[in-house]
N, C-alpha and C positions, 0 to 999 in steps of 0.2 A: 568577350574575346578570351578571357582567361579560361573559362569553362571549355571553350572549343579547343584550345591548345591542349588542355589536360585530356580531353576526350580523344584527340588525335594521338597523343602519346599512348593512351591506354589501348586504343584500337591496334596500333602498331605492335605494342608489346604482347597483346593477347594473340594476335595472328602469329607473331614470332614464336611465342611459347607453344601455341597449338601445333605449329609445324615441327618444333623441337620434340614435342611429346609424340607426334605421329612417327617421326623418324626413330625416336627412342624405342617406341613400342615395337615397330617392325624389326629394329636391330636386335633387341633382346629376345624376341620370339625366334628369329632366325638363329641367333646364337645358341639357344637351348635346344632347338630342334636339330640343328647341325651337330651339337654336342652329343645328343642321343644317337644320331646316325653314325657318327664317328666311333662311338663306343661299340656299337654292334659290328661295324666294319672291322675294327681292331680285334674284336672277339673272333671273327671269322678268319682273319689273317693270322691270328696267333696259334690256331689249332694246327698240329702236325698232320701231314697228309695221312689219310686213312685208307687210301686205295691199295696199298701193299697188303694190308690185312685182307682186303677184299679179294686180292688175287689168291692168297693162301686159302681162303674159304671158298674160292671159285664162284663168287657171286657173278651173275651175268648182266644185270641191269641196275638203273638208279633205284628202282623200287626195292631191289634186293639189299641195297645199302641204306634204305630209309631209316631203319632203327638205329644203325650206327651213326648216321649223320645227325639225327635228332639228339642222340645222347652226347655226341662229341661237341656239337656247335651250340647246344642250348645255353641260354643266359638267364640267370636267376632273376625272377621278377618280370620276365617278358615271355610271351608265347612265341614259339618258333614253328614255322610252317615250311615244309619242303615242297617246292613247286618244280614241275618240269619246265622245259623251255616254252611250252605253249601256255603257261600260266595255270595249268591244272594242279589242284592240290593233291599231293601224294601222301603226306603224313603230317600230323601236328603234334606238338609236345603235350597237348592237353589230353591225348589218348583217345579222343573221339572226334570224328570228323565225318563229313558227308561230301558227296561229289560237288566240287565248287571250283571255279576258275577265276583268275584275276588278270587285269590288264597290266602288262609289264612294259615299262618304258624301254624303248630300244637302246637307250644309253647303258642299261644294265649289261647288255651283251657286248658293250665296248669297255667292260671292266670298270664301270662307275657304280658307286653306291647311290641310290636314289631314295628319297623319303617323301611320303605323302601324308597329309592329314586326312583321315577317313573317319567314318562313323559306323559303328556296329549296327547291323540290321536288327538284332534281337533286343539289345538294351538301349540302343541310341547313344551309347557312350562314345565320346571322341577319343580316338587313338591315333598314334603315329605309326604308320607302317613303313618299315625300312626294308628295301629290296637290295640284296648284295649278291653278286654272282658266286656260284660254286664251281671251282675250276678243276680241270683235269688236263695235265700236260698243256696248259695255256689255252684250253678251250672251255667255254661255259657249258657245263653239262646239266646244270640246274640252277635254281634260284632259291636263296634262303630269304624267307620273309619273316622279319621280326615285328611283333606287334606289341607296343608299349602304351599303357594308359597315360593320358595327358592330364588327368585330374590334378595330380600334385604339381606338375609343371605349370599348368594354367593358374593354379593357386599362387605359385611363386611369382609368375609373370604379373599377375594381378596385383600382388603385394608390391612388387617393384614399381609398377605403374602408379600405384597409390602413393608411394614415396615420391616418385617423380612429380605427380600432380601437386603434392604438398609443397615440394620445393618450388615448383612454378608459381604456386599461390603466394608463397613468401616473397618470391622475386617480384611478382605483380604488385604486391603491397608496397615493397621497397620502391619500385619504379613509380608507383602512384604518389608516394610521399616526395620522391625526388622531382617528379613532374610538376608538383605543386610549386616547388621552389623554382624550377626552370621556367615554368609558365609565368611566374611572378617576375623573374628576371627579364623575360621577353616582353611581357605586356607593360611593365612599369615604364620603360623608355617610351613606348608608344603613347601611353597615357600622358607622360610629360610633354611629348611633342604635340599631341592633340590639344592639351590644355594651353600650350604656348600658341598654337595656331588660332585657338578660340580667342585668346587675348589679342592677337594681332587683328582678327576680324573685327574687334571692337575699337580698333585704332590705337591700341596701347603698344606702340612700336618700341617703347623704351625697355620693354621686358626682354630678357635673354634666357636661353636654356643654359643654366649654370653647370649642370652635371655633364661630364664627358663620357660619351658612350663609345663602344668599339665598332669597328667595321662600318657597314653601310649606315647604321643608325647614327654613328658618330659623324659620318659625312653629311647625313641629312640634317643633323642638329647644327653643324657648322654652317651649312648652306642657309638654313633658316635664320641663324644669327646674323650672317652676312647680309641676307636680304633685308632684315629689320634695320641693320645699320645703314644700308643704302637708302631705304625708305626714309629714315630719320634725316639722313644727309640731304636727300632730295626735298624733303619738307622744309629743311632749313634753307636750302637754296631757293626754294619757291618763295618762302617768306622774305628772304633777302631780295629776291628779284622783284616781288610786288612792291617792297619798300623802295628799291632802287628805281624801278620803272615809274613808280608814282612820282618820285622826285624828278626823274628825267623828263616826264611829261609835264609836270607842274611848272618847271622852270621856263620853258619856252612859252607855255600858255600864259604864265604870269606876265612875261615880257610883252607878249602880243596884246593881252587885255589892258595892261598898264598904258602902253603907248596909244592904243585905240581910244581909251578913255581920255587920255591927255589931249590928243588931237581933236577929240569931239567936244570937250568941255572948254578948252582954252582957245581964245581968239587972239592971244598975244604972241603966238609962236612965230618965230622968224622963218623964212623960207629954208634956211639952212637946218634949223631944228626939225622942221617938217620933213625934209628929205632924210635926215638922220633917223627920225622915227619910222619912216617908211622902210628904210634899209634894215632897221632892227626887226620890224614886223616881218619883212621878207626873209631875213636870216633865220629868225626863230621858227617861222613857218616851214622853211626848208629843213631845219633840224628836226622839227616835229615829224615831218613827212618821212625823213630817213629812219627815225625810230620806228614808226609804224611799218614802214616797208621791211625793216629788219625783222620785226616780229612776224609779219606775214610770210617772209621767206622761211623763217624757222618753222612755222606751222606747216608750210607746204612740204618742206623736206622731211619733217617728222611723220607726216601722213602719207609720204611717198607719192605726192601729187605733182612732182616736178618732172618735166619731160626735157631731155637733153636734145639739142639740135646740133649734132656734130658736123663739123666742116674741117677742111684742111687749114690749120692755123700755123702761121710762122711764130713759133714760140719765142724766139729771141727778139723778134720785132715787137711782140706783145709786151715783153718785159721792159723794153726800152720806152714804149709808150706810157706804161704805168709809172716808170721812174720820172719821165718828163712831166706827167700829170701831178706828181707829188713833190716836184723840185722846189716849188715856192715854200712849201711847208718845211722841207728839210733846210732850205736856206735861212728861213726865219729862226731856226733853232741852231744854226751854224753847224749843221751835220752834213758831211759829204757822203755821197753814194757812189761807190766805185763798182763798175760792172765788168766782168770777164765772161764772155759768152761764145757759144758755138752755134752757127746757123743750123736750125733744125725745124722739121715739120712734125706736127702732131695732129692726130685726128680727135678733135675735142670741140666742145661748145665754147667758143671764144668769149662770149659775154660772161659765162660762169667762171671760166679760168681768170678772166680779168678781175672779177669780184674777189677771187681768192688772193690774187697778187696785190690788189689794193689794200685788202685787210692785213696781210702779212707785212707789207712794207710800211703801212701806216702805223702798225704796232711797233715796228722796229724804230721808226722815227720818234714815236711818242715816248718810248722807254729808253732812248739813247741819251747819254750824257751830252751836254752842250759842248760843242767843239770836237766831238768824236766822229768816227766814220763807220759807215755800213758797207760791208763787203758782200757783193752779190756774184755768185758763180753759177753759170749755167753750162752744163756739159752733158755728154752722152755716156751711158753706161749700159752696154749690151743693147737690149731693145727698149731701154727706158731713157726718157729725157729727165734730167735731174736739175733741180733748182735749190741752191743753198744760200741762205741769207744769214749773215753773221753780224750782230751788232755789239757794241761795247757799252751796253746799258747796265741797269742795276741787277739784271739777272733774276732768277726765280729760285726760291728755296726748294730743296729736294722734296720735302713733305707736301709741298703745294704743286709740284711739277706734274704729278700724275692726275691732277684734277683740271688742268687748264683747258682740256678738250671737252669738259662736261658743260652741258647747257646751263646758262645763267651764272656760271662761276666767274668771279672776278678776284684777282689776286688782292686788290685793294678795294674793299667794299665801298669806299667813298669816291672811287674814281668814276669818271663819266663813262657811260655806256651801259649796254644791257648784259654783257657777258655772253653774247651769242655769236660773235664774229668767228672765233675759232671753231665752234661747234658747226656753224654753217659751212665754213671752209672744209672741215673734215668730211662733211656729208657730200660736198661737191666733188672732192678728190676721190672719195670712195665710189661714187657713182661713175666716175671715169675709170675705175679699176686700178687706181693708184693708191699710194699711201703718203701720210704726212707724219713726220717725226719732229719732236722738239727736244733739244739738249740744252742744258743751262747750268751755269755755276753762279751762285749768288755773289754779287759784287764784281763779276767779271764780264758777263754778257750772256746772250742767248743765241743759239743756232737753230734755225728751222730748215728742215730738208724735205722737199717735195719730190716724189717719184711719180711720173706720168708715163703710161705705156704709149709708144709711138704707133702701135697698131699697124705695123708694116711700113710706116713712113721711114724714109732714110734721111740722112744728112742733106740739107739743102745745098744744091749745086750752085757754084758761082758765089 
């Protein structure tokens, strides 16, 4: 990858320098050619008019003035030719000439000086031909054609282009050396990240990218570190869950197996002991079934295999039913449940919502202090039915609060349960298009707020 980065840098700089050299070559060529043309133009404009002399000599045509024009407008080191307006050669400063004509650019007759790069037929030498108008009373009566050799100019231009090429070569070498450093600074973070991902692919999630990078690479490294932390956390939760669920499953199984063996091997059991044993077996079996059902529910929600069966549900009536169902448990702990509700209809799966309510209220009773109360408020807010459950329990520490909705997470790893209740409740509420929030202060209590959309349902009449 490093070689590719260097190659791309060099391709870009070579193309850039090539373009610069091309523009530079065109610019200096035009500069020198235009300079020669301006020199001849200035020469022609600097000559005092000769036509008054011509009047004294009574000359009648441009041919009559040719010797005087050549003598007056000649420039040392260049051949001067006098042409008529048709481009026909009248006279040359070399002293010998033949019948010859040249193509004159129409701009010359608009008082512009034009130059062309031409090649002499006899010698093949490249020359610059400069055409400038010869004026009389504002009219072009002829054309002055200056011919200058380009040999020295071309040598000068070639020399300047050579210096330019050397400068570009030095720049290219400097850029190459800089590109090596830049390529290393670009590739090194990628190599670090690739090495880190390779370590992760081998299951070494305790590794971290220690170096801090900038911009997108920094964001990527932070994301990978966060992902590794989450995987480690989930692995820890999974280990805790396996340990916890093994204990949860073993306890009822041990009770069932123990009473089954006792009832099978002992013939001295009284009727009362036998009934007690059967009640224990039934109770532990039900507990075991609830654990298995909770795991199956979690699996179905995680794999998105749950289908909701929405109906019109009297939300306030459902809350009252769940409170009544848990009343004995609350009474046994001397906890009072106080409800303030507003009649409302929601479009939801009643059984699933009941499961959520049972879980939330059961948790509130479980973690409430003996002799305290649980306040339950159900009200409407815009198009949402809101349920707020406030207990006066032990509360949740802030560092643990953000994890309580995670699967298999338990605030107390020794407590009974799988740690799936809130995760399943959150999934149910999410599938209904609602939200669930938990607020808590350690030592003061916990508040759970559930928002459920009414989906067009209004407050229940009557």
